[in-house]
C-alpha positions as a Python dict, from the first residue, in 0.01 Angstrom:
ca = {
    (1, 'M'): (0, 0, 0),
    (2, 'P'): (298, 201, -23),
    (3, 'G'): (495, 207, 266),
    (4, 'F'): (643, 497, 465),
    (5, 'S'): (1027, 456, 572),
    (6, 'N'): (912, 310, 903),
    (7, 'F'): (912, -61, 929),
    (8, 'K'): (1153, -287, 1098),
    (9, 'K'): (1444, -404, 902),
    (10, 'M'): (1446, -780, 864),
    (11, 'I'): (1421, -935, 533),
    (12, 'N'): (1290, -1286, 507),
    (13, 'Y'): (1326, -1517, 205),
    (14, 'K'): (1014, -1725, 141),
    (15, 'S'): (980, -2096, -2),
    (16, 'T'): (797, -2207, -287),
    (17, 'G'): (516, -2324, -113),
    (18, 'E'): (512, -1955, 28),
    (19, 'V'): (549, -1761, -278),
    (20, 'E'): (216, -1973, -429),
    (21, 'L'): (45, -1842, -133),
    (22, 'I'): (162, -1495, -164),
    (23, 'R'): (78, -1523, -574),
    (24, 'Q'): (-300, -1684, -474),
    (25, 'S'): (-329, -1359, -278),
    (26, 'C'): (-247, -1130, -529),
    (27, 'I'): (-455, -1310, -823),
    (28, 'L'): (-770, -1226, -607),
    (29, 'V'): (-624, -872, -547),
    (30, 'N'): (-644, -821, -915),
    (31, 'D'): (-946, -1035, -977),
    (32, 'S'): (-1106, -793, -704),
    (33, 'I'): (-947, -462, -892),
    (34, 'A'): (-1063, -610, -1268),
    (35, 'F'): (-1433, -655, -1074),
    (36, 'V'): (-1477, -285, -1026),
    (37, 'A'): (-1252, -173, -1320),
    (38, 'A'): (-1559, -271, -1528),
    (39, 'L'): (-1825, -53, -1373),
    (40, 'I'): (-1566, 242, -1356),
    (41, 'K'): (-1824, 529, -1487),
    (42, 'P'): (-1878, 899, -1467),
    (43, 'G'): (-2163, 914, -1166),
    (44, 'I'): (-2006, 600, -971),
    (45, 'S'): (-1847, 734, -658),
    (46, 'T'): (-1530, 575, -519),
    (47, 'L'): (-1680, 481, -175),
    (48, 'E'): (-1918, 232, -424),
    (49, 'L'): (-1614, 68, -554),
    (50, 'N'): (-1428, 36, -257),
    (51, 'D'): (-1727, -141, -98),
    (52, 'L'): (-1744, -362, -410),
    (53, 'A'): (-1408, -476, -391),
    (54, 'D'): (-1460, -509, -33),
    (55, 'K'): (-1710, -751, -67),
    (56, 'Y'): (-1561, -983, -362),
    (57, 'I'): (-1263, -991, -143),
    (58, 'V'): (-1457, -1132, 135),
    (59, 'D'): (-1749, -1340, -114),
    (60, 'H'): (-1354, -1515, -266),
    (61, 'G'): (-1233, -1631, 101),
    (62, 'G'): (-1018, -1347, 131),
    (63, 'V'): (-951, -1064, 402),
    (64, 'P'): (-906, -710, 263),
    (65, 'N'): (-581, -657, 447),
    (66, 'F'): (-568, -279, 412),
    (67, 'K'): (-959, -181, 589),
    (68, 'N'): (-816, -83, 969),
    (69, 'Y'): (-411, -144, 909),
    (70, 'H'): (-275, 130, 1135),
    (71, 'G'): (-638, 286, 1142),
    (72, 'F'): (-718, 336, 741),
    (73, 'P'): (-1068, 249, 739),
    (74, 'F'): (-1119, 108, 376),
    (75, 'A'): (-1047, -179, 213),
    (76, 'C'): (-919, -12, -106),
    (77, 'C'): (-691, 309, -136),
    (78, 'I'): (-855, 530, -421),
    (79, 'S'): (-694, 786, -543),
    (80, 'V'): (-805, 1046, -772),
    (81, 'N'): (-638, 1313, -979),
    (82, 'D'): (-371, 1481, -774),
    (83, 'A'): (-403, 1196, -501),
    (84, 'V'): (-106, 1019, -540),
    (85, 'V'): (-183, 711, -314),
    (86, 'H'): (-372, 611, 21),
    (87, 'G'): (-655, 840, -112),
    (88, 'F'): (-980, 782, 110),
    (89, 'P'): (-1302, 645, -119),
    (90, 'T'): (-1589, 916, -65),
    (91, 'K'): (-1940, 965, -226),
    (92, 'V'): (-1792, 1194, -465),
    (93, 'E'): (-1886, 1091, -809),
    (94, 'L'): (-1648, 1023, -1075),
    (95, 'K'): (-1671, 1231, -1390),
    (96, 'D'): (-1533, 1226, -1725),
    (97, 'G'): (-1190, 1319, -1757),
    (98, 'D'): (-1075, 1178, -1381),
    (99, 'V'): (-745, 973, -1355),
    (100, 'I'): (-811, 693, -1071),
    (101, 'S'): (-563, 455, -904),
    (102, 'I'): (-707, 162, -750),
    (103, 'D'): (-450, -9, -457),
    (104, 'C'): (-626, -316, -314),
    (105, 'G'): (-466, -574, -83),
    (106, 'A'): (-602, -893, 35),
    (107, 'L'): (-497, -1179, 305),
    (108, 'K'): (-538, -1543, 225),
    (109, 'K'): (-403, -1848, 421),
    (110, 'G'): (-195, -1612, 616),
    (111, 'Y'): (1, -1454, 338),
    (112, 'H'): (-50, -1063, 184),
    (113, 'G'): (-120, -969, -166),
    (114, 'D'): (-69, -651, -268),
    (115, 'S'): (-155, -463, -613),
    (116, 'A'): (-235, -156, -766),
    (117, 'Y'): (-355, -4, -1108),
    (118, 'T'): (-434, 366, -1242),
    (119, 'F'): (-753, 394, -1509),
    (120, 'G'): (-850, 736, -1726),
    (121, 'I'): (-1174, 798, -1720),
    (122, 'G'): (-1331, 903, -2042),
    (123, 'N'): (-1154, 1183, -2235),
    (124, 'I'): (-824, 1209, -2061),
    (125, 'S'): (-548, 1474, -2235),
    (126, 'D'): (-292, 1305, -2422),
    (127, 'E'): (-22, 1417, -2184),
    (128, 'V'): (-221, 1250, -1929),
    (129, 'K'): (-227, 949, -2147),
    (130, 'Q'): (167, 936, -2185),
    (131, 'L'): (167, 923, -1786),
    (132, 'L'): (-7, 656, -1720),
    (133, 'R'): (174, 456, -2056),
    (134, 'V'): (516, 560, -1903),
    (135, 'T'): (410, 486, -1523),
    (136, 'K'): (301, 144, -1594),
    (137, 'E'): (649, 97, -1831),
    (138, 'S'): (846, 171, -1567),
    (139, 'L'): (694, -117, -1332),
    (140, 'Y'): (836, -355, -1599),
    (141, 'K'): (1175, -157, -1638),
    (142, 'G'): (1213, -216, -1245),
    (143, 'I'): (1080, -590, -1248),
    (144, 'E'): (1359, -644, -1511),
    (145, 'K'): (1589, -533, -1261),
    (146, 'A'): (1473, -771, -981),
    (147, 'V'): (1725, -1100, -1043),
    (148, 'V'): (1947, -1292, -811),
    (149, 'G'): (2304, -1081, -780),
    (150, 'N'): (2116, -712, -852),
    (151, 'R'): (2056, -449, -567),
    (152, 'I'): (1779, -276, -467),
    (153, 'G'): (1916, 14, -586),
    (154, 'D'): (1912, -148, -977),
    (155, 'I'): (1518, -170, -948),
    (156, 'S'): (1508, 181, -808),
    (157, 'F'): (1746, 367, -1074),
    (158, 'A'): (1581, 202, -1363),
    (159, 'V'): (1198, 353, -1238),
    (160, 'Q'): (1377, 648, -1212),
    (161, 'D'): (1604, 689, -1507),
    (162, 'Y'): (1310, 601, -1721),
    (163, 'T'): (1032, 820, -1584),
    (164, 'E'): (1251, 1104, -1510),
    (165, 'S'): (1359, 1126, -1908),
    (166, 'F'): (983, 1224, -1970),
    (167, 'G'): (1047, 1468, -1713),
    (168, 'Y'): (806, 1352, -1473),
    (169, 'G'): (845, 1360, -1081),
    (170, 'V'): (935, 1063, -837),
    (171, 'V'): (785, 1081, -515),
    (172, 'R'): (1024, 1027, -223),
    (173, 'E'): (826, 1007, 22),
    (174, 'L'): (692, 651, -26),
    (175, 'V'): (835, 315, -114),
    (176, 'G'): (780, -40, -226),
    (177, 'H'): (804, -300, 25),
    (178, 'G'): (838, -645, 75),
    (179, 'I'): (534, -831, 158),
    (180, 'G'): (453, -1234, 311),
    (181, 'K'): (334, -1240, 612),
    (182, 'S'): (316, -886, 708),
    (183, 'L'): (166, -633, 444),
    (184, 'H'): (494, -422, 488),
    (185, 'E'): (775, -611, 537),
    (186, 'D'): (1177, -501, 456),
    (187, 'P'): (1357, -409, 220),
    (188, 'Q'): (1194, -79, 135),
    (189, 'V'): (1168, -42, -225),
    (190, 'P'): (1201, 312, -343),
    (191, 'N'): (1173, 434, -718),
    (192, 'Y'): (1462, 636, -691),
    (193, 'G'): (1844, 556, -631),
    (194, 'K'): (2180, 449, -729),
    (195, 'R'): (2272, 126, -967),
    (196, 'G'): (2497, -97, -733),
    (197, 'K'): (2293, 12, -393),
    (198, 'G'): (2084, -148, -149),
    (199, 'S'): (2043, -426, -25),
    (200, 'K'): (2162, -755, -246),
    (201, 'L'): (1896, -959, -371),
    (202, 'K'): (1860, -1321, -353),
    (203, 'D'): (1641, -1586, -458),
    (204, 'G'): (1307, -1588, -283),
    (205, 'L'): (1272, -1211, -179),
    (206, 'V'): (929, -1109, -267),
    (207, 'I'): (885, -756, -272),
    (208, 'A'): (596, -499, -411),
    (209, 'I'): (766, -280, -670),
    (210, 'E'): (535, 51, -725),
    (211, 'P'): (631, 338, -908),
    (212, 'M'): (431, 649, -793),
    (213, 'I'): (472, 927, -1036),
    (214, 'N'): (391, 1278, -1100),
    (215, 'L'): (292, 1429, -1419),
    (216, 'D'): (541, 1744, -1320),
    (217, 'A'): (726, 1845, -964),
    (218, 'K'): (785, 1501, -738),
    (219, 'E'): (707, 1722, -416),
    (220, 'V'): (373, 1612, -212),
    (221, 'F'): (186, 1664, 85),
    (222, 'T'): (-33, 1464, 308),
    (223, 'D'): (-423, 1569, 296),
    (224, 'K'): (-565, 1657, 651),
    (225, 'D'): (-729, 1304, 685),
    (226, 'G'): (-381, 1192, 761),
    (227, 'W'): (-316, 943, 466),
    (228, 'T'): (-420, 1085, 142),
    (229, 'V'): (-97, 1219, -51),
    (230, 'R'): (-135, 1491, -303),
    (231, 'T'): (81, 1642, -544),
    (232, 'A'): (193, 1942, -418),
    (233, 'D'): (107, 2188, -740),
    (234, 'G'): (-221, 1991, -791),
    (235, 'K'): (-152, 1786, -1113),
    (236, 'P'): (-200, 1430, -1155),
    (237, 'A'): (-16, 1124, -1078),
    (238, 'A'): (-10, 768, -1147),
    (239, 'H'): (27, 473, -974),
    (240, 'Y'): (96, 101, -1081),
    (241, 'E'): (214, -181, -846),
    (242, 'H'): (334, -580, -887),
    (243, 'T'): (408, -790, -610),
    (244, 'V'): (748, -1013, -763),
    (245, 'C'): (968, -1323, -628),
    (246, 'V'): (1309, -1231, -698),
    (247, 'R'): (1466, -1537, -926),
    (248, 'K'): (1755, -1623, -1136),
    (249, 'N'): (1732, -1458, -1450),
    (250, 'K'): (1417, -1327, -1491),
    (251, 'A'): (1144, -1214, -1194),
    (252, 'D'): (823, -1414, -1103),
    (253, 'I'): (540, -1177, -1154),
    (254, 'L'): (307, -1317, -867),
    (255, 'S'): (5, -1031, -946),
    (256, 'S'): (-108, -1012, -1262),
    (257, 'F'): (-300, -719, -1476),
    (258, 'N'): (-435, -942, -1734),
    (259, 'A'): (-822, -926, -1625),
    (260, 'I'): (-771, -591, -1506),
    (261, 'E'): (-641, -471, -1874),
    (262, 'A'): (-939, -707, -2038),
    (263, 'A'): (-1165, -529, -1817),
    (264, 'E'): (-1034, -170, -1916),
    (265, 'K'): (-1055, -281, -2271),
    (266, 'V'): (-1433, -356, -2273),
    (267, 'N'): (-1531, -99, -2080),
    (268, 'S'): (-1571, 195, -2302),
    (269, 'N'): (-1573, 443, -2009),
    (270, 'L'): (-1207, 381, -2006),
    (271, 'W'): (-926, 482, -2210),
    (272, 'S'): (-717, 201, -2323),
    (273, 'D'): (-363, 191, -2478),
    (274, 'Y'): (-457, -123, -2697),
}
């Protein structure tokens, strides 16, 4: 779940044991997203998907950590088309051509996991396919910079530089974040910035990196529900998120898209770039 710029500054570095507990929570999150990904099709509602993910997390020993977080009433943020993030699941049925991001979290053994993935249903346009592909690629561009000795701005610049080279808008109002015993910890991880700026990255820092990228303009607004963030121009957006631990030379990705991508590949209702 993307954070707003309003949480307390205190960087907590994680021990090897803590990192493994966060990994367990992240894998539960990804497994829950993969479970519902296999069921995405025209005619199913986002509320149904939310309820299935909620049950999956509980049945596998976790707590849906988004639920009741600062009043958010669901287990998942499910954002469709022009909804960038924090979307409310509803009874509205999905249809061919929709773009849907599922952002989910779980608390297990005292540590949080957080991850997100965007899906294209059926016949999505070539420009939307490219948006999804580039946004996902930008996530890994950012992760490449999450190594000891770099700074937060190196991650931010990598995401911004890559996505803006395609003419896309990088959302400014929401950020990635530290994660551990709390869902949102410092440091904030914007998707835009300057190389060499921001907090220095040290071994054991666990952060959620999550590009939120608009097809066109970067401007957004918050819907009347007080949560759903939408593109100002009504065009689609994409959102992908990994939780990673900063290490020397190469970041350790604690979440995994493997099960999600496998479900995406076999579900004939979903576009898959494989």
